[in-house]
C-alpha positions in Angstrom: 29.0 -4.0 -66.2 31.3 -5.2 -69.5 33.5 -8.1 -68.2 36.4 -6.1 -69.6 35.6 -2.8 -68.3 37.5 -2.1 -64.8 35.8 -2.9 -61.2 35.3 -0.6 -59.0 36.9 -1.5 -55.5 34.9 0.0 -52.5 36.7 0.8 -49.0 35.0 0.6 -45.8 37.3 2.4 -43.2 37.3 1.7 -39.9 38.9 3.3 -36.4 39.0 6.7 -38.0 39.9 9.1 -34.7 38.4 12.3 -35.7 36.1 14.4 -38.5 39.4 16.3 -39.4 40.8 16.0 -43.0 40.2 13.5 -45.0 40.6 9.3 -45.0 43.0 8.5 -48.2 42.6 5.4 -49.8 44.9 4.0 -52.3 44.9 0.7 -54.3 48.4 -0.3 -55.2 49.9 -2.9 -57.1 53.4 -4.3 -55.7 55.3 -2.1 -57.8 54.0 1.0 -56.3 53.3 -0.5 -52.5 54.0 2.1 -49.7 54.3 4.9 -52.3 52.0 6.8 -54.4 49.8 4.2 -55.7 47.9 4.3 -59.3 44.3 4.4 -58.1 43.2 6.7 -55.3 40.7 8.6 -53.9 40.3 11.2 -50.6 36.9 11.1 -48.8 36.0 13.8 -45.7 37.0 12.2 -42.3 34.2 11.6 -40.0 34.4 10.0 -36.5 34.4 6.3 -37.1 33.7 4.7 -40.4 33.9 6.2 -43.8 33.6 4.6 -47.1 35.7 5.4 -50.2 34.8 4.1 -54.2 37.9 3.7 -56.3 37.0 3.3 -59.9 38.7 2.1 -62.7 40.5 -0.3 -61.2 41.4 -3.4 -63.4 41.9 -7.1 -62.8 44.9 -7.6 -60.7 46.8 -8.5 -57.8 46.3 -5.5 -55.2 46.7 -3.5 -51.8 44.6 -1.6 -49.8 46.4 1.3 -48.0 44.8 4.1 -46.5 45.2 7.2 -44.1 43.7 9.7 -42.0 45.4 13.0 -43.6 44.1 14.8 -40.5 45.6 18.1 -41.6 44.9 17.6 -45.2 48.7 18.2 -46.3 48.6 14.9 -48.7 51.2 12.9 -46.7 51.3 10.8 -43.8 52.9 12.3 -41.0 56.0 10.5 -39.3 57.2 10.9 -35.7 60.7 9.5 -34.6 61.9 6.7 -36.2 59.1 7.2 -38.9 56.6 6.3 -36.9 53.0 7.6 -38.5 51.6 10.0 -36.6 48.4 9.9 -38.3 46.2 6.8 -38.9 47.4 3.8 -40.8 46.0 0.6 -42.2 46.4 -2.0 -44.8 43.9 -4.4 -46.5 43.8 -8.0 -45.0 44.8 -6.1 -41.3 48.4 -6.3 -42.4 49.9 -4.2 -40.1 53.1 -5.4 -38.0 54.6 -4.0 -35.1 57.6 -2.3 -36.0 58.4 -2.7 -39.8 56.9 -2.1 -43.2 54.0 -4.5 -43.9 54.4 -6.9 -46.8 53.1 -6.8 -50.1 52.2 -10.5 -50.2 50.3 -10.4 -46.6 48.4 -7.0 -47.7 47.3 -8.5 -51.1 44.2 -10.0 -52.4 43.3 -10.3 -56.4 40.6 -8.2 -57.9 38.6 -9.7 -61.2 36.3 -8.0 -63.2 33.1 -7.7 -60.8 33.0 -4.7 -58.0 34.4 -5.9 -54.7 34.3 -4.4 -50.8 36.9 -4.4 -48.7 37.6 -3.3 -44.8 40.5 -1.7 -43.6 41.2 -0.5 -39.7 43.1 2.6 -39.2 45.5 2.1 -35.8 47.1 4.9 -34.6 50.9 4.5 -32.8 51.1 8.1 -31.7 49.2 10.5 -30.5 
């Protein structure tokens, strides 16, 4: 891989409750954290663990956000008080209770080499 080529990030997502829908993995710079991220991939859900490879990620500081889009509607469904109905997870296991995760806790530096990250989904409702 050329030194200036964007390197992929492989993300292993654990804790997937079912094979319904898909698992979405986003690689987000700070400006896009908790919203639409420029680097994203969706893979078919499988109970337990799935792996997604997000290609073309240039060097920089990012955070991974992942969710189990069980009904494949393209959104994290939410219940009362905005609590996610579907499983969600972040890099560095940045999953606080009752508050949104912070980018500085979830972030990591991505360089020129391929990288592997792990994310564990948490389900708060259902």
